[in-house]
N, C-alpha and C positions, 0 to 999 in steps of 0.2 A: 422182216418176216417175224422175228421174235421167237425162234426156236428155244426150247428149254435146254439147259446145259447138261445133256446126258453124255453117254459114256464112251463114244469112240475117242481114243486119246487124241488130243490136239496135235501132237507131233506127227501122227499119221497123216492128218489132213494137210499140215504144213509141208511135209515131205512130198506129198502128191502135188500140191499146188505150186511147189517150188520148181517143178519141172517146166522149163521154158519150151517154146515152140522149136528153138534151135536144137534142143536136146531130144525132142520127140521125133522119132523116125517115122511114126505113123499117126498123124493128126486125127485121121478118121477113127482109129482104134481108141485113142485117148478120149475123143469126143463121145464115142459110144459108151465107154465106161463111165465117164463123168455124167452124161445125160441120164444114164440108168440110176446112178447114185442120187442125183438131184431129184429125180422123180420119186425114188423110194423114200427119201427123207421128207419130201414135201407131203407125200401121202401119209406118212407117220405123224407129221406135224398136225395136219388137218383132221385126220380120221383115226389116229391111234396114239401111241406114246413116242415122242421124239427120243432119239438116241444120240444126238450130237448137239453141241451148243449152237446158238444162233450165229456166233462169229465164225464157227467152222463151216456152217452152211453158206455163209456169205463168201467165204474163200472158194468153196466149190463153185458157187454160182458165178463169181467174178472170173474164175479161170475159164469157165465155159464161155462167158462173154468174150474173153480175150481170144480164145480159139476161133470163135466165129468171126471176130474182127480180122484176125490174121488169115483166115480161110473162109471167105464169104459163102462158098459152096456148102459149108456145114450148117448154115443157118436155115434149116428146112422149116416148113410151116408148123410142124408139130414139135419143134424144139422146146424144151422147158423154159428157155429164155423168152418165149412168146406166149406162155401160158400163165394164167392167174389161178392161184389156189390149187384146189384139187376137187374133182368131181365127187358128188356124194356116193357113198358106198352102196352097192347093189342090195345088200342085206340090211340097210338102214331101217330103223323103225319109224322114221319120219318120211313123209311124202315129199317128192321132188316138186319144186315150184320154180317158175321162170321169173327172173327179175324184170321189172318194167323197163329199166335201163341198165345196161351192162355195168357191172362193178369191176373196177380195175385194181391193180396193185400200185406200188410206187417204185421208181428207180432210186438207187442209193448212191450217195457219195460218202467218202470216208476221210476227207481232208479239206482244209480251208481252200487249198488250190483247186481241188475238184469242184467245190461249191462255187468258187469265183468263176470258173469256166462256164458253169451252168448259168450263173447270173449274167455273164457277159453275152451269152447267146439267147437269153430270155429277159430282155430289158422290160421294165414295167414302171408305171407311175407309183404303184403301191404293191406291197406284198403282205401276206399274212404269215406270221410265224406261229406254229402250233406244236405242242409237245406230242411226240410220237408214243402213243400208249401201247404198252406191251399187253395186248388183250386179244379178243376174238371179234372179228368183224360181224356186224349184224345189219340187216336191211329191214326197215319198217315202212309199211304202206298205210297211209291214212286217207280214207275216203269220206268226204263230208265231215271231217274232224274226228272220225272214229277209227281206232286201230283195226284194220282189216286183216293184216298179215304181218308176220315177222319171219325172217329166214336167215340162214347162214349165207356166207358169200359163195361157198362152193367153188365152182370153176369160173365164177364171174358172171355166167349166164344162168346157170341153174344151181339153186341151193336147196337146203332142207327146210321144210315148214316147221318152225319151232314156236308158233304163235302161242300155244297154251303155256309154254315155259316162259316166254317173254312177258306174259301178263302178270307173272308173280314177281318180276323185278320192279322194285318200288320206283326207280327212276324213269320207267317207261309209262307215260300216261295212256290210259285207255281211250281218253277223249281229249282233244285239243281245246284250249280256251283262247279265243281271239281278243283283239282290241281294235279300237278305231283306226289306229295306224297300221295294224297288221291283222286284218280279218282272216279267218281260217279259210284256206283255199278248198276247192272241190276235191283236189287230189294232190298229195305230195308224198314223194318217196324220200325217206331220210336214211342216210348212212351213218353208222356209229360204231362204237367199240364197247364191248362188254368186258369188264375187268373186275378184279377183286382187290380191295385195299390191303396193303401189307399187314395192318393190325388185325383185320378179319382173317387173313390167311394164317397168321400165327395162332389165333384162337381156335380155328377149325382144326389145325394140325394137332394142337394140344388135346382137343376133344377126341380126335381119331386115335392118338397114341394111348390115351387113357382108356379107350374102348378096345384096345388090343389090335387096332388096325394100323396098316402102314401109313406113314405121313405122306402128304403130297410133296413134290419136289419144289414147285414154285407156284406163285399166284396164277400165272397164265394157264398152266395145265389144269389147275383146280377149276378155274372159270370155264375153260373149254369143255371139260368133262361134265361140269354141272349143267351147262346149257343143253346138253343132249340127254339128260336123265329122263327116264320114262314117267316118273311121278313128279308133277309140278310142286308138290309139298316138299320133296327132297331138294328140288332146285331152289326153293325159297330159303332153305337152311344154309345154302352156300353164300348168302348175303351178297349177291352179285350187284354190280353197279353198271351204269351205262353213260356214255357221253357222246354227243353227236359231232360229226366232223365233215358232213357233206350232204348234198341234196342230189336226187336223181330226177325221175320224171315228175312233172308237176303241171297242174291245170289251175288257172286262176291265181297264179303267183309268178311274177316276173321281176325278181330282184336284179339290180344292176351289178352287184358285186357279191363276193363270198361273205364279206363283212355284213352287208345288208341281210343276207340269208341267215346268218347266225343271230342277228338281232331279232329276226322274225321267229326263228326256232325257239329262242328264249322267251319271247312274248307269248308263244303258244303253250308254254309249259314244258318244253323239252330241255333236257340238260345240255349245256354247252360248256366248254372248258373255260375256266376263269383265267387261264394263262395265255390265251390267244391274243396276239398283239398285231396291230397294223403299223407297218413301217414304210418309209417312202424312199429308201435308198439301199443299194447293195451293201454299203458300209454298215448300216443299221442291222441288216440281216446277219452279217458276220459278228457284230457285237452281241446279238441275241444268242448266237451259237456259243460264243465264248462265255456268256453269262450263265446259260443253262448247263454248260459243262461243269461249272463250279456249284450249281444249285440243283443237281439232279434229284436230290432227296427232299426238296422243299415241296414237291407236288404231292397230292393225296393218292396218286396212283403210280405204279411202276412205269417208267419211261426209259427208252433207250435211244432217243434221237430227237431231232427237231425237224418238223416238216415245214417247208417253205412253199407257199402257193402264190401265184399271180392273183391279185384280188379281183380285178375286173373280169366279169363273166364273158363279156364279148371277146376279150383278149384270150380267154381260156378256149372258147370255141374256135378262134382263129388259129391258135397254136395246135389244137388237136391232140391226138394220142397215138402211141404205137400199139402194137397188138396186145400189150399187157399193162401199159402205164401211160398216164397223161404227160404231155410234154410241158405242161404249165405248173407242174409240182415236182418237188424232189425231197428226198429224206436224207438228212445228214445223220449218219449213224455214229454214235459215240463208241469209244473202245469198250469192250465187254468188261463188266464188273463181276460176272459170275463164271466160274470155270469148275471143272471136276478134276479130282486127283485122288490118289490112294491115301487112306488114313493108316499110317504105319503104327502109331501108338498114341496113347493119351497119358499125359503126365500132369502133375499139379504144381502150381507155383504159389508162393506166399507173398502177399502184398504188404504195404506199409501199415495197414490197419488190421493185419492178421487174416484177412480174407483169403481163403484157399480157392484158387481158380483153376479148373481143369483146362488144359490147352492141347490142341491137336498137333502131332508131329506128322508131317505129310511128305510125300514125294514132291520135290520142288516143282512149282508151276508158275507160269507168268500170268499175272492178272493186273489190270489197271496200270500197265506200264512198268511193273516191277516183279521180280521173282520172289515168291514167298514159300516158306516151308513150315510155318507155324500159324495157327489160327486159334482164336479164343472159343471156348465152349461155355463161358460165363459161370456156371455152377453145376453141381451134380444133378439138380432137378432138370436143368436144361438138357443134359446128356440123355437122360431118360425120356424127357418129353419129345426130343427130336428123334429118338430111336436109333441113335448112332452106335455102331459096333466097331471095335478095332478090326481093321482089315477091310472095312467098307470102302467103296468108291463114294466120295462125298462131294457135295456142291458147296463151294466156298464163295464168299462175296467180300470184296474189299470196300466197296461203297463209299469211297472217299476217306475212309479211316486209315490210320497207319497200320493197325493190326486187323487183319481180315477175320471174318466170322464164318464158322461152319453153319450152313443153313439146314442141312439134313443129308440122309443117305440116298443113294441111287439103289433102291431095293432090288430092281431087276438085275443088277450086276452081282448079287450075292451068289457064292458057290458053296456055302456051308462051312467055310473055314473061319468065318468071322467070330469074334468072341466079345462077350459083354465086358465092359470096363467096370471095375470096382473102385469106388471112391476110398481113398486111404483113411484109416482111423487115426493115424498119428501124423503130426506135422513132418513133412519131408525135410525140413531144415533143422529142427531142434528136437523132434521126437515127442513133443507134448501131445496129449489127447485132444483131438479136434471135436468141436461141438458148436451149435448155433449160439450166438451171443445172447439172443433173446428168443423166447418161445415163438415159433411161427416164422423165424428168419429162414429164407431160402439158402443164404450163404452160411457155410461153416467156417469157423475161424480158429486160429491158433491163439490160445489164451496167454501165451508167454510173451506179452507185448514188451516187457522190459528188456529181455535179453535174447530173443529169437534172432539169430544172425540175419535171416532173410528180411524180417521186418525192419531191423535196424538199418540195414543197407538201403532198403527201399525208402525209408523215411529220410535218410540223409540225402539221397538223390532227389527226393521231392523238395526238401528244404532248399536245395541248390537250383531248383527249377525257376523258369522265368516268372511263374505266377507267385513265387515266394521271394527268396533273397536274391535270386539271379546270380549265383556264384558260378561263373563260367568254368573255372578249373576243377570243379567237383562234379564228375560224371558218375555213371554206374560203376565203372571199374575202380575208380578212386574211392568211392563211398564204401564199397564192399571190402576193399583192401584196408581201409582205416579200421573197420570193425574186426576183420579176420586177423589182422596183425596185432590187435590189442591196443592200438593207439587210442581208440575211443571206446569207452564202455557203453555209452549211449550218446545221443545228440547233445546232451547238456554241456559237454566239454568242447563242442565244435569251435566256439569263438575264443577258447583259451589255448588253441593249438600254437605251438612254437616250432622253431627250426629243429630243436632237439627232439620233439615229438615226431616230426615227419621223418627224421633219420631212421626211425624204427619201421617205416613202411617200405613197401616195394614200389608202388606206383609213383611215389614222389622222390625217389632217390636214384642216383647214378649207380653204376657198377662199383664205384669206389665207396658208396655209402653216404655220399654227401647229397644234400637236397638239390634236386634238379630244377630246371626252368619251370616245370608245371607246379612244383612245390612252392617256389617263390611267388608264382602267380596266385596260387591258392591263398597264401598268407595276405597278399595285397588285396585280393577279392574279399576276403573275410573282413578286413579292416574297413573297406568301403561299404560293405553290406550292412554294417552296424547302424548306418544312418538311413535305413529304408523306411517306407511307410508303415504305419502301425497295422493296417489291414493285411499287409503281406506277412508280418510277423504272426498274426493270427492264423493265416493260411498255413504257414510253415509248421505250426504245432501239430498238424495232422489230427485235429479234433474231428471226430466223425460228423459228417453232414455240413461242417463249416467250410464252405468253399468261398471263392472271391466275393460273390454277391452278399452272403451273410456277413462275411468278415468286414466288408466295406460299410455295411449298415451298422454293425456294432461299433466299429471305430469312429464312425461319424457321430453316432448318438452319444457315446460315452467319453470320447476324447483321449482316454488312457486305458491301458490294460488293467491297472489297479482298480479303476472305477467299474470296468466291465466285470471283473472278478467278484466284486462286492455287490453287484446289482441284484435286486430282488428278481426271483425267477419269473414271476408274472410280468414284471416291468420289462424284462429282457425279451420275453415271448411276444410282447406287444410291438416290438421294434419291427418296422416295415422290412420284409424280406427275411425275417427270422422265424417266428412262430414257435409253438410249444415244443415240437420234437427237437429242433436245433437248440433251443434254449436249454432244454433238459440235458442234452448231450454236452453242451458248453459248460453247464454248471457241474455235471458229474465229473468231467475231465479234471477239474481243479480240486476234486476231493482226494485225488491220488497223490501221495507224498512225492514220488519221483517225477511226476508231471510238474508239480510246483517247483521242484528243484531245477528243472530245465529253464523255466522262466527266470528264476532267481539268478542262476549262473549266467544266463545270457545278459540280463540287466547289469549284473556286476561287471561283466566283460565289456560293457559299453553299448550294448544294443539299445536303441531308443524305443521306449515302451509307451510313448504318448504321441498324439498328433501334434505336429509342428504348428503352433497357433498362427505363425506368420504365413504359412502356406495353406492353411485350411480355408477353403472357399466359403463365401457367404452362403447361407442356406436358402438360396433363392427358389428352390423347387420343393420345399416342404409340402408333402401331400399331393404332389403332381406326378401323374403317370405318363411316361413317354415311351413310344415305340420308334426305333430307328430301322429303316429299311433301305436297301440299296447301298451304293458305294459313295462315301463322302470323301471330299478332296483332302481335308485337314484332320480327319479323325479315322482311325481304324474302328472296327465294330467294338472292340474291347475298350478303346479309349473313349468312345462316345458313351458307352455304358458307365464307365468309371466317372466321367464328367457329370453324369446325371445323378448317380448314387451319392457322390461326395458332396453334392449340393442339396442333399436331403430328399431327392426324388426317387421314384421307382422306375427302373428300366425293365420293361417286359418284352417278350418276343412275339406276342400275339395281340391283335387288335380286338377290342371289345368295347362295349358301351361305357366301361369304366376308364377307358383311355382318354387322356386330355389332349395330347398332341401326337401326331405321327410325323417324324422327320423323314423326308424323302430325298434320297440321293440318286445317282445314275443307276439305271437298270433295276429300278424298284419293281417288285413283283406284285402279287395279288393283294398285299397288305394295303397298298395305296388305294386300290379300288374299293376295298372293304371300308377303309376310312371315309371315303367319299359317300359310300352307301349309308354309313352310320352318321354322317354329318359332323365328323370329327375334324378339328382344325389341322390342316396340313402345312408343314413348314419346310422351307428349303434350308440349305446349310447356313446361309447368312442369318436367317431368322432364328435358327437353332442357337447360334452363337449369342444372339441378343437375348434369347430366353435364358441361357445359362447365366448371363451376366446380370440381368435385371429381373428375371422371373416372369416376364411377359414377352410376347412375340413382337411387340412393337405395333 
């Protein structure tokens, strides 16, 4: 269904839905209450403002289904479990229209086991897997190739006539264009989803806040509201998009399969999803579910599940439908990534580069399988842009990241006690006056890079990370302790640490004051880390903008830190993967005395500052651009990228005309198809290995 995550606390829903039939003395009473709630939230979702998250609605709906399964007499004809959408409001400014063919909803499953049960009872020679877009359903009728009418889904039989608004959505053609293989039919009814891209949603919200208006809570709500605006010019400003996912009534068009229908829709100029795939086994369906669980944010639109359809249309007709959903399709719903909780306070943290980042302290809430109580707000401009106040009920999203993000406030929940947050003028760690590093910077920074405890501790932790020296025994607690206890003045002395030094710390000593097992391991780790790759040393220096890609490019081109330090600025900027901004930052870093002292002391302590000539690969990919997509058996994504860069090539994440090769692994997505469309050479893993070794694909 796609309800936006609004404000009824999740625990209330959970408490309600936790009641089992054995504990319920009056099933009819519980059904009445649940049915009333489901109808209310469904009405708000389609014709108003949702007040609970999608996941909470799913729990209510599933409990209602469970009750009806346990007590069949409760499954009356007007049960919400047998209804689709919501009827248009009586006071709607849009006329009611009847669909040519009834529009349905989808039944949901929430686990691999439930999906397998559906696959077992719905065998097919082929299935289509499609991303479940979190948008608003739309019904388009084309007669003799011209758009005759557009309507909302409504209750599945009757929707609202929104033709004038649909015509300003660029993805919706006013007239279809046919081909010899797919001539335009006399009549075709097309089902689709209207949505808003996340980047457009961010831009529109920024514009609303700047204009003194409340921000929208999520893209789906913004799209739904936009589609029902009275002025088509205002609708156009919402930058709505549309993608087709089905066909209804038709004359002069008899496709054999859903896949064939999509090919025809695309030939006629209608937008179809680039992520739809045809598979021939239940095992492949499950693999697609697993793949998209890890790649939910690769798509250009918001998605919350994977739809599985029997491909053959004759089989679809044979399987039929229930009162609300087809039996030949199912939606696998992924765990929710958006939830609401109370914003208790906003505090600021200081990172390794001095950047001061506001973060939200919240009532603990469970999202994406873990309980969180903090979320990032990025910078002070973002706090204002999102219109967040201390005391707000806020929407947070984890979105596959370790640290969740605050998306915005639930304005309807404000009671007047909320307060605006004021960004600090002084560093919360050392008291230095905060300011942008350069004019126009959105981030404010602590200028005390040499001795701010927060920056020093964060840099030490970063140095120990897997992307740098990979020092297992040096974590956040140990890094901050070495600074706070005075063992280290800054990172320059890290590789000079001795047993006597560690005896002054707390994290690395026993109660008797002797070095503990962690301390001994730290000294061993430091000794081993001295022989790391040069590019990892460059990353460890925390030079602004110099991440793994730029560091690998610099190390590959110059071979030693000494050569890179002395390189001409323009020559450095011409390095593939570097550019002017990174080159200037790299050059400026070495103009600071205490920065140079770090490098000098590390080198004196035995840290290798040049590429090991014996291990440096031959530059077989000089000037070659490679994209890797999908899962490779012998390379992680980072390992494949490193293999390309260290051989002089360029590893990018997007396919373009400038791409020379696209390496395709298992579960490759839309990049493979784009490569085919552009005529780019596609390699398998074996050919990729040959390319790395010889510079050609064989």
